[in-house]
C-alpha positions in Angstrom: -7.4 -8.7 8.3 -9.0 -11.7 9.8 -8.2 -15.1 8.7 -10.5 -17.9 7.8 -10.8 -21.4 6.4 -12.9 -21.1 3.3 -11.4 -19.8 0.1 -13.8 -21.0 -2.5 -16.7 -18.7 -2.5 -17.9 -15.6 -4.3 -18.6 -12.1 -3.1 -17.0 -12.8 0.4 -19.8 -14.8 1.7 -20.7 -18.5 1.9 -24.0 -19.6 3.3 -24.8 -16.1 4.5 -21.7 -16.0 6.6 -18.8 -13.6 5.8 -15.6 -15.3 4.5 -12.4 -14.1 5.8 -9.0 -14.4 3.9 -6.8 -17.2 4.8 -3.0 -16.6 6.0 -1.8 -17.6 2.6 -4.1 -15.2 0.9 -3.1 -12.3 3.1 0.5 -13.3 2.6 0.0 -13.4 -1.3 -1.5 -9.9 -1.2 1.5 -8.6 0.9 3.9 -10.2 -1.6 1.9 -8.9 -4.7 1.8 -5.2 -3.3 5.6 -5.3 -2.4 6.5 -6.5 -5.9 4.3 -3.8 -7.5 5.8 -1.0 -5.3 9.2 -2.2 -6.4 8.1 -2.1 -10.1 7.9 -5.9 -10.5 5.1 -8.0 -11.8 6.0 -11.7 -11.3 3.4 -14.2 -12.5 0.6 -15.0 -9.9 1.8 -18.7 -9.6 5.2 -17.4 -8.4 3.6 -15.1 -5.9 1.4 -18.0 -4.6 4.5 -20.3 -4.1 6.2 -17.5 -2.1 3.0 -17.3 -0.1 3.2 -20.9 0.8 1.0 -22.5 -1.8 2.2 -25.7 -3.5 3.4 -25.7 -7.0 0.4 -27.8 -8.1 -2.1 -25.5 -6.5 -0.3 -22.4 -7.9 -0.9 -23.6 -11.4 -4.4 -22.3 -11.4 -4.2 -18.9 -9.5 -7.8 -17.9 -10.7 -9.6 -20.7 -8.9 -7.2 -21.2 -6.1 -6.6 -17.4 -5.2 -8.0 -14.6 -7.4 -11.6 -15.8 -7.6 -11.9 -16.9 -3.9 -14.2 -15.3 -1.4 -11.3 -14.5 0.9 -9.5 -12.7 -1.8 -12.6 -10.8 -2.9 -13.2 -9.7 0.8 -9.7 -8.3 1.0 -10.3 -6.3 -2.1 -13.6 -5.0 -0.9 -11.9 -3.7 2.2 -9.6 -1.4 0.1 -10.8 2.3 0.1 -10.5 3.2 -3.6 -10.9 7.0 -3.1 -7.3 7.8 -2.1 -5.9 5.4 -4.8 -7.9 7.1 -7.4 -7.1 10.6 -6.2 -3.4 9.8 -6.3 -3.7 8.3 -9.8 -5.6 11.4 -11.0 -2.9 13.5 -9.4 -0.2 11.7 -11.3 -2.2 11.7 -14.6 -2.8 15.5 -14.4 0.2 17.0 -12.7 3.2 14.7 -13.2 6.1 16.1 -15.1 7.1 12.5 -16.0 5.2 11.9 -19.3 5.5 8.1 -19.0 4.0 8.0 -15.5 1.2 10.4 -16.7 0.3 8.3 -19.7 0.3 5.1 -17.7 -2.0 6.8 -15.1 -4.2 8.0 -17.8 -4.4 4.5 -19.3 -5.3 3.0 -15.9 -8.1 5.6 -15.2 -9.6 5.0 -18.7 -9.5 1.3 -18.1 -11.2 1.7 -14.8 -13.8 3.8 -16.4 -14.2 1.4 -19.3 -13.3 4.2 -21.8 -9.9 3.0 -22.9 -10.0 2.1 -26.7 -10.0 -1.5 -27.4 -8.0 -3.5 -30.1 -5.8 -1.3 -32.2 -7.4 2.0 -31.6 -5.4 4.7 -29.9 -6.1 7.7 -27.7 -5.0 10.7 -29.8 -4.2 13.9 -28.1 -4.5 12.4 -24.5 -1.4 14.1 -23.5 -2.6 17.7 -24.6 -6.1 17.2 -23.5 -5.6 15.0 -20.4 -7.6 17.3 -18.1 -10.7 16.8 -20.2 -10.2 13.1 -20.5 -10.1 12.1 -16.9 -12.7 12.6 -14.3 -14.6 15.2 -16.2 -17.1 15.5 -13.2 
């Protein structure tokens, strides 16, 4: 990924010019993905400090990282199809019930079909093939 200097824009553009992620944004993404792959979910401010941001700046990860043009540009470059295909495979074919239910939940959240508040998904395990990507 190319790096740039601007990190306070929306939609990856500022003044009609594309915005590129900074070195710190790229490093934060790498640290976040490594943590997730290892099953850890540290707070964003911890990830930011590890990536080289100051403690003061890391107190506001939304403004200083997650809502920046460079961060959004990195996310826009991710091809979602293989990720969704793998998640769907886990949801439908995993013998690990916990992994399957987590994948089902994530897919339903992405499709904005996950029940809100105190509602539950009844029968999702038995009917999971009909619940996910019924297209």
